[in-house]
N, C-alpha and C positions, 0 to 999 in steps of 0.2 A: 394534223394528219396522224392517223394511227399507224403503228408499224404493222407490216404484213406478217402472216403466219409463215412458218418454215416451209410448208408445202408450196406456197406462192413464191417465196423468196428464191427457192432453188429450182423452180420449174424452168427458169431461163436457161439453165445449163443443158436442157434437152434440145434447145434450138440455138445454140451459141453461134453457129455460122450463119444461120438465117437472121438472127438478131443483128449480127455485124453487117449483113448485106442490106437489111430492110430499114434499120433505124437511121435517122438523120444524125449528123454531127452537130457541131455548135459553131456559131458565127465568130469570125475572127475579131470583129469589134468588141465582142464580149470579153475575149482574152485580153485585148488592149485595156478595157475598162478595169478588169480585175487587177492587172499588173500595175496600172496607174494608181489604183487605190491602195495597194500594198505600200507601206512605209518601210522601205529597205534602207540598208546602210551603204548601198552602192555595190555590194558584192552580189554573187549569185544567190538566188532565192531557193529556199528549201521548202517543199510542199508535201503535205499529206493528203492523199485522195481517198475518200471513203466510197466504196462501191465502184470500182473501175470498170466493171463490165468487160467489154471487148476492147477497151482502150481508146475510145473515140475522143474523150476529153483529155485523157492522159497524153496522147500524141499532140493535141493542140497546144498544151502547155510545155511539153518537152521540146517542141520546135523552138521555143523561146528560151532555151537553155535553163529551164527550171529543173532543179534536182527534185525527184519525186519518189516517195514511198507510196505505192498504190495498193490499197487493200481490196481484195476480191475473193469472196469465200467459195464461189463455184469453180471447181477445177477446170471445167470445160471453157467457161468464160475467160478465166485467167490464162489458159493456154493460148487463146486467140489474142489476148492483150499482150502477152509476152512476144508473140510473133510480130505484132505491129510495132512494139517498142524495142525490138532487138537492135535497132540502129542507134538507140539513145543510151549510152552507157550510164547516164545519170538517173535512169529509171529502174526501180526495184519493185517487182510485183510480189506481194505477200499474200499468201492464201489464208486470209483470216477475215472474220467480221470485225467491225469497229468495237463491238462489245467485248470480244475476246482478246483483242490486240493489246499487248502490254504497253501502255502509254509511255512515250518518251517525253517527260515533262519539259515544257517550254522549248521543244526541239524544232519547231517549225515556224516559218514566217507566214505561211498560208495553209489553210485547210479548205479544200474544195470538194464538192460532191455534185455530180451531174446525174439527175434522174434517179437518185438512190437514197436521198436523205430520209425519206419516209419509211424506209426499211429499218432504220436504226431505232432501238427502243427509246421511247420518250424520256425515260429516267436517265438515260446515258448521254443523249445527243449533245446537249450544250455544256454539261459539266465536263465531260471528257474532251470535248473540243477545246474548251478553255484551258484545260490542263496541257493539251498538246501544243498550244500556241504560245509563243513568247508574248510578253506584254506589248500591246499594240498590234499584235498579229491579226491577220485578216481571215474571216470566215466568208466563203463564197459558195452559195447554194444556187443551182440553176437547173432548169428542166424545160423541155419542149412540151407545148400543149396546143391543142386545137382551139382556135379563137374565133368563134362565129360572130357575124355582124348582121344577123337576120337573113342569111342566104336560104333560098327555098330548099336547097340540097339537104340542109340540116333537118327539115321537117320530114323529108323522104327517108332519111336514115333513121330518124326517130321512129317512124312507123314500122320499118323493118325490124328494129330491135323490139318494139312493142309486141310484134307478132312472133318473132323467132327466139328472142332471148330477153324476156321482160326483167329478169333478175339483174342482167347487166345494165339495162336502162335505168333501173332503180338505184344501182350502185355507182352510176356515173363512170362508165368505162373510160380508161385513159385515152383511148382513141376509138371513135371519132369525136369524143368530147361533146356528147349530146346535151348534157345539162350544164348549168352555170358552174364555173370552177370556183371553189372556195379555198383551195390550198394556198394560193398566193397570199391572201390576207392572214391565213392561219399561221403560216411560217413567220411572217413579220410580227404578229402578235406574240408568238412563242418566244422569239428572240428578245423582243422588247420586255416581255414579262419575266424572262428568266433572270435578268440582272447581271449576267456574265459579260454581255456585249453592249456596245454603244455605237453611235454614229450609223445607225441602220439606214440603208438607202436601197432603192430598187431601180432596175432598168428593164426595159422591154425591147425586144428586137423582132419586129414582125417580118414574116416571109410567107411565101406561097409554095405549096407542093402540088404537083400534078401526078395523079396516080391512075394507071391502067388497072384493069380488074385484077390481074395477078399481083400487081404491086400492092393493092389494097389488102388482098388476102394475105400476102406475105407479112405486111406490117401488123395486121391484126393477129397473125399467128405468133407474134412475139409478145403479145399482151398476156400476162399471167391469168387474168380473169377469163379471157377467151380460151386459153390453153386448157383450163380446168373444166370447161364445159364438156358434157358427154360427147363422144366423138361424132355420133350421128347428128345431134343437134347443132354442133359446131359446123359440120359439113352443110347442113340445110341453111344455116345463117350465111355462110360464105357463098353458097349458090345464089341466094337472094341478093346479096350485095354485088356479086358479079353481074347479075341481070340488071341491077340498077345502073352500074357503070356502063354496060352495053347500051342501055336506053339513053345515056347521055353522050353517045358517040364514041364510046370506048375509053374515055378518060374523064376524070373529074378533077376539079381544082379545089383544094382545101386550104382555107386560111389558117396559118399557124403562127406561133411566136415562141421565142425563147425568153423566159422570165428569169431574172437574176436578182438575188438578194445578197447584199454586202453588209458586213458588220465588222466592228473592230473589238478585239478583246480588251477589257479594261486593264488598268495598270496594277490593280490589286489582286 
């Protein structure tokens, strides 16, 4: 995956509260699996989060008494995250990108990133992650994605994007995920090829989401590629999608999954 431009990366701050309302969280079994994978010494775990957003994953781990330094460069997103995490004294929100953050060498048992790792520059990702983790420390990368299984709805969505936003269809928008996803395999290949990490393993957590017309529009309104469309064309796209949902009885069911990649920092 290539890192996004600055314009895309910070456009989320324009819709921080909408992002917090419309975006899904992460399954509890995923948190269980990450913590089971971490080889701790029995004491509390210290984690670094890259790209905290509004704190959805932050809260999921903070509930398990994980001490967290959460990096989030968007002031608007960080403000929402701080509000959500105010009841967790072990969480510190730092307004920084991972690239700019002064690495604390071997300071963390766990580095996790939810829906954000692709924003980190490829030259920095794994080198700096390895620096931040202790020997044997865990890297956990996860994201939500649409996961079609030949549903007719996918073809209908495909046609709307072909007519209203062909450039998004060509670029494989993050939602509704019209084209096959390649990022999963790319991340595994990147980690394996980098040489900093070992014991790479993956997990998948399928789930369904039901969306009314306004819910679909809100969710798409948090996608950077949709936000950057000209306003009139974005509005036309959203009207067409709303009409599609109405034609399906006012609600559509979309198959989704959360994909997790785990790896362990080498001892050298």
